[in-house]
N, C-alpha and C positions, 0 to 999 in steps of 0.2 A: 550891375555886378559883372566883373570881369570873369571871363571864361575861366573854369576850374581846370587845373593842369590834369592831363588825362592819366598821369602817374599817380594821381590822387593825393599829393602832397597837400596838406591844409595849411591855411594861414595861421598865424598865431592864436587870432580871435576865435577862429573855428575851432582850434584844438581846444581852447579853454571852454568853448560852448560844449563840446563834446564831452569833456571830462566832468564838467558841472552835471550834465544829465546823467553821466554814468554813475557819479557819486549819489545823486538823488535817487535814481532807480534802485541801487543796491543798498540804500539805507531807509528809504521811506516806504517801500513795497515789503511787506513780510516775507521772511526767508521761506516759511512754510508754503507759501503761495508759489514763489518763484521755484521751489525744488520740484514741485508738482509739474509745472510747466516744463523745466527742464528734462524731467523723466518722462514727459509725453502721456502724464496721467490727466484725466478729465478734472475739471475744476467744478466744485458745486456752484450753484447759482449765487449763493451768498458770497463766495469767494471772489468771482467775477464782479459783483457789485462793490464790494469792498475795495478791491484793487482800482476799479475806475473811479470811484469818488475820492480816493487819494490823488489820483491823477488830475482830476477835475478841480479840486480844492488848491492845487498848485499851479493851475492853468495849463495843464498839459493833456486834457482828454481830447479836446478838438482843435489843435492849433492851426489846422488847415482851414478852418470855417472863417468866415468874415469877422474881423476884430468885434464889431458891435454884438455878435453873438458868441463870444468867448474865444475867438481865434486869436493867433499870434502873427504879427507882420513879419515873418521868417522868409529868409531867402530860400531858393530851391535847395541848396547845399544842407542849410539848416534843417529843413524838413527831412532831408534824407538821412541826415545824422540821427535826428530824433528817432526815426523808425528803427535805424540800424542799431542804435543803443539799447533801445528798448528790448529788441528781439535778442540781441546778445547777452541781455542781463535776464533773459527769461521772465520778463515782465508781461502779463497778459496784455494783449493789445486791447484798447478801448473796443467795445462791442461794435464790430463792423457794420452792424444792420443799423445802429443808431448813428454812429458817427462817421462812417466812411460812404455809406449808401444814402440812407433817408435825409440826414443833415444837410449835406450839400445841395440835394434836389429840392428842399423846402426853402434853403436861404436863396437859391436861384430863380425858383418859380413858385414858391407858395405865396399866399397872402400873408399879410402883415398879422392878421388873427392867427392864422397857422403857425407863423413863425414864433409869435409870443407865447401861444399855448403849448407848442410841442419842443422846440428847440432846447431851452434850459433843462427841461426834464429828460431830454435824450442825452444831453451831455452828461447829466449827473446820474444817468441810469435809473431815475424815478420810473420811467417806463422802460420796458424791455420790449423792443421791435423785433419781428421777424419778416422774412422776405416771401411774398407769395408770387412767384412767376412761373416756375415750372409746372406742368400738367402732365398726366398720364400719357398723352399723345403729343405733348408740346415741351419739349426739353431743349435741345440744342436747336430745334427749329421752333424758337419762341413765337414768331409771328403767326403761328397756327393756333395759338390759345383759343379756347372756347368758352372759358368761364364768362356768363352773361350778367351784366348790369343793366336793368331796365329802368328808366326814371320814371317815378310816379310821385308827382307833386314836389314836395321839398326832400324826398328821398330816392336812392336807388335801391331797388330790390336785387339782390346778388344771389345767384345760383350757379353751382359748379364745384370743382375740386382742384386743389393745388396738391403737389406732392414733393418729396425730398425737402420739406420746409424745416430748416435747421433750427433747433430750439424753440419750436413752436410750444412745447411742453412747459417753457418758462415764460412765454411772451403775453404781454398785455395788450399789444396791437399789432397788426400786420399791415403792410404796404403791399397792394396787389395790382396787377395789371389785369384789366377786364375789359371784354369786348362790349362797347356801347352802341356800335353800328355794325351788326353783322352782314350788311349789304356792301360795306366799303371794302376795298381791296385789303389784303392780308396785314400790312404794316400800318394801316389806316384804320379809324373805327375803335382803336384801343385806347383806354383812359387809364389814369393813375389814382387809385383811391386808398383811403387810410380807413381801416377797419378795426373797430374795438374787438378783441378775441373774446370778450365777455357778451358779445350780442347774442340774442337768442338765434338759434339756427346754426352756429359755428361749433364744430367738432372737430377734434384732432385725435388721430390714432398713431400709435408709435410704429416706426420701422426700424428693426434691430439689424445693424450692419454686420458685416463679415467679420469685424474684431469684437464682435459681442456686445458693443455699446449702443445705447439708445441716445442718438444724437439728431435724427432726422424724422420727420413724420409725414403722414398725409392730413391735409386739412379739408373738411367739407364745409359747404356753405349751402344752406337750404332755406330759400327766401329770407335772407338776412337784409335787414333794413339798414341802410347806410345814409346818414344826412348829406345833401347835395354839398354842404360846406366841408365836407371832407374830400372832395375832389381837388386834386392838386393841378394847377394851371388849367387848361383849356380842355374840354371835352373832345375826345377823339384824337388827342396830341401825346397819349401817353407813351407812344413808341419813341418819340424824340426823347423824352425825360429817361426812358430806360435806357437808350443808347449813352447818354450822359452819364447815367449811374454805372453801366457795365464797364465803360472805360476806366473810370475809378476803381471799380471792384478789381479789374485785370491787373492795374498797375500795382495794387496792393498784395495780390496774390503771388507775386515775385518772391516775397519774404526772404530777401537775401541774408539779412541778419539771422532770421530763424535757422537756415541751412547752415551759416558759419557756426553757429552755436552747436549744432547737431555735429558738424565735423570735428570741433574741439572737443567734444565728448566722446566722439568715435576714436580719436587719437588717444584720449586718456584711457578709455577702456581696452583699446588695443594692446596698450603697453601692460595694462593689468592682467588680461588673459593670455599674452603671449602672441596673439595675432600680429603684432607689430613686426615680429621677425619675419614674415611672409613679405617677400619683395614685391610679388604680383599686388598684394594688398595696398601695400605702400603706394604702388604707382597708380593705382586707382583712386587713393586719396588725394594725391598730388593732382592728378588731372581734374578732379572735381574742384579743388581750390582754385585752378587756374581758370575753369570755365566760370565759377562764381565771381572772380575778379573781372572777367569780360562782361557779364552780365551788369555787375555794379557800374561799370563806367558807362554802358549803354543806358542804365536808369538815369544816371546823373545828366546824360546829354540830353535825354527825353525832358527831365524835369527843366534844364535849363532853356530849352527850346520853347517850352509851353506851348498852348494850343488855343489860347483865348477862351471863348465860350464854348468852342466845339471839342468832342471828345477826340483824343489823338489815336489814330488808328495803330500807331507804333506800341500803344499799351498792349496789343495782341502779341507783340514780340516778347514783351515781359512776362505775359501769362504763359505764353507757349514754354519758354526756355526756363522761366522760374519754376512751373510745375516740374518740368523733367528734372531739375536740379534737386528739387525737394525730395523727390522721389529716390533719386541717386543717394542723397544724403541719409535717408531712412535706411536704405538698403546696406550702405556701408556701415552704419551703426549696428545693425543686426549681424553683419558679418564680424564687427568687433567683438561682439558678445561671444562668438563662437557657437559651440554646440549647445551652450547654455540657453540660448534664445529659443532654441527649438524644443528643448526638453522641459522648459519651466511651465507651470501651470499658474504661479501666483501671478498677481496684478500688477506687482512692481518688479524692478531690477529686470534682468534679461527678457522677461516676458513683456514689460512695457515697451521695449524697443521693438519686438515683433509686433505687438498691437498697433504702435505707430506707423510701421511699415504697411500693415494692412489697411489702415485707415487712410493713408495718404495715397492709396491707388486711386482716390476719388479726385484728387486735384488737378488732374488731366481732363476731368469731364465737367465739374462745376465751374460756373463763370463763363461758360462757352466751351464746348470740347476742343481738344487739340486740333482735329479736322476744321471745326468752325473758324478757328484763330488762322489756320492755313489760308483758308478762303478769304479772310479778310485782308490778309497780307497780300495775297495774289492780286485782289481785286482793287484796293485802296493805296498800296505803296507800291507795288510792282506793275500796276495797271495791266494786268493779263486779263483776257477776256474769261468769263465764267466766274470771277470772284464775287464773292459775297458784298453787297453795298455797305 
């Protein structure tokens, strides 16, 4: 494929592809769901499932997967346009734990039995997955995780704790990093296990965040038996698979289309509330739009370049800058609502903008904190001493 013009002019066929996606998203996905996404309101579990099954029936749930498992043989620009239009249309993204994280790992490293068992159900959201990586003393420094898995015959016995586990209250399964060789160096001796959340000994407890929502949880494992057949790849190679997964997660965290949708909503609300008359506010909005365009160009360049089977460290740039711009977009939306955002107590309208602002303080932490991303960029892109491997 020829290089895309950096001014982002699209070919006629790419423009037609984008327009078809836009029409589908705005007609096939119910307005009641898209309105909640646009307003920053949390979706019910059933609404997430409903939306993803609509996408899956049309072949749009997992376009980045291998074709044999439901993927589409799209170009990097088509993949970018797909995500961009979905976010700009306020369509819920396919559940990232299923589609962006676990699916590509199983497609690349899973056994044929694991692929047949889990991939179709993940794409259709017949199984809801959650991610068990962070622990109370192993967040950004993930390699220090301590949750143990001891092999006993045809099972592993798992004991430990995970924290900040998003949507564990909805999940049927959890994919976990566990320590299978405590005597190995930090980034070795870690394995990747699939654990049924209904197993005896699994318990979750809610964590209520600063916006008053229950989105994340603590998950406890007390002598949980996990069949050896649920090991992904090789024992003690889980860190390699985690890096593969985190690179995909960090690329997705840029969420340029989502920020564009919020900017458009902020512009509309500012005109309604009178904030638009403030030249300082307008200057901030325009600066954000410029930065979003620069990040958009960077993301397309990274997609075009590709990285083969290895994670691209440049995904850390997308994560770092994308998180910053998402936070700026939520801030400028609160400003557009004016005093109403601070005075409101209801869950909708101006209060929803404030709740979204509070919720999005987390994006510079999860998926690897901003400080960790700077270390990765320093060590792997700039070749500076002291950078993270």
